[in-house]
N, C-alpha and C positions, 0 to 999 in steps of 0.2 A: 305958649310957643315951644313946639319940640328942641331938644338939642340938634346940633349940624344932625351928630352920628346914625340919630335914630330913623333919620331921614334913610338913609343911607341901604340900612339892613334892608326893607322891603325889594329895592331893584339890585342890591346884591345877591338876596336869595334867588330872586326871578330868575338873572344873569345866570348862578351856577344850575340851577333847574335847566335851564336851556343847554348850555354843554353836556351836564349828565344826558341829557334823553338824544343828541346829539354824537354824544362818544356813543349809544344803542343804536344808530345805523338802520336798516332798514334788513329785515328778516328775506333774505334768498327766497325763494316761492321754484316751486319746482314746474315745469310746462314743458308743454310741446308745441316746434314750430319748424317750417318750413319742411312741411308735407309734402309729399306728392306721390302720384303713379305713375307706372308708366305703361300702358295699354297695351299690352297683347295684342302682336297682330294675329294669332290666330286662335282662334277660343278654346280649344282646345289643350290651350297650353297656360299656363298663370299670368296674370298681370305683377309687374313688381313696386313693391312699397318704400319706399322712402323719410324720415325725419331726422329731427335732431331734439331729442332728452334734455331738457337744461335742471338736474341736480338742486333739489330744494337744500334748506336748513339738516336734512339724516340723510343719511345711506335708505335709498330703497329697489326692491328692483321691480322691473315689469312686467309683467307676469304673464299679459298677454294683449294683443291686437285682437277688437273685433269690431264688425260693422253690419248693420240691421240690411243692408245695400250688398252682398257678398253671400256667396255658398260657404267662403271655409277662406279663414287668416292664417298663414303661420308664418313664425319667425325663423329666420336662416341666416343660415352665415357662411361664406365662402372661405373657401381653408381651401391650403398647400398643401400634400401630401405624396411624396415621392416624385415630386416635382412637376404631379397634375393636380389642378382644381378641380374644386367640389362643395359641395352645400351639403352642411348638414341642419337639418333642422336642431332650433333651444330652444330649451322651456320654460327658461327667464333670463333679465338681460343684467347685473347686475348699474346701477345707478347712482357714486358715490355725491355725497353730497356736495354743495358749489362744482358740480364739473359736467361737461358737454360730454354727452356718446350720441355720437350720429349713426344714423342707419344708413348705407348710400349705395354707389355701386358700386361691388368688388370686394365689399365686405359683409356686415351686418344687413338684411333687408328684412322686406317684408312678400310672401308672396303670395297673391289675392289669384282666389278660383271663384266664377263666374260672375261677374261685377253686373248688375240691374242696369239696362239697357238705359232704362232712365235715371242711373248717375255719370255716364258717359255722354250722353244728350245737354243735361244740365252743367256739366265740366268738373265737377267734385265727388269726392266720395267720402261720407261724412266717417272716423273712421272713432272708436274708443281705444283710449289707454287706458289697464287696470294696473293699478300697483300693490306691492304686499302693502303699503300703511291702509288701505282703503281709498284714495284718490282714486279714481276715476275722471279721464282729461278728455274732450270729444273735440278732434277737430278735423274742420275739411279739408283732405285732402284735395291739391289740383290733380287734373287728369289727365294723362299729356298722350298726346298716338305715338304709336311704334314709330321708333328715330329719333324722338323729337326728343332736345337735351332738356336740364332740368328749370323750371322756372326762375326767372330774376327772382334774387331775392330783394327785397324793399323795407327791412323792417317791419316786417308782418311778427315780430315780439307778443305774446302772451295774447293770439288772436281765438289761441281755448276759450271751450267753452267751462 
């Protein structure tokens, strides 16, 4: 028969291991959600795209956004200068570790030219987000008609592929 204290050792070891693993926590993932596109009423003007990037474990940069269903996508930012609002293209956007960066009306956004009519008919536009760490995240943005507001957000976290 084993001494009473010898039987406690495996239990104490497992308990300690469990606490150690719990202290590590879950790694924060880089992901995109809440992507949507406001379709332009005029075929000669670009549509606008919006989304949120949730930073992961390390600082990264969003280098570009592309789509097989459009002619061109550019990242832009609305800025105020001398009391006037204007837009300027941005080459890349910093995504700090663990922080959210939102592209929304009146701030950072996408300008999207030449959306394929098939994408509009399906009601979604596939976007690929390309990051400095090599990650590529594909997310289907909801297409909204001109004048429609943002789609309701309903816990669609991590829907990127």
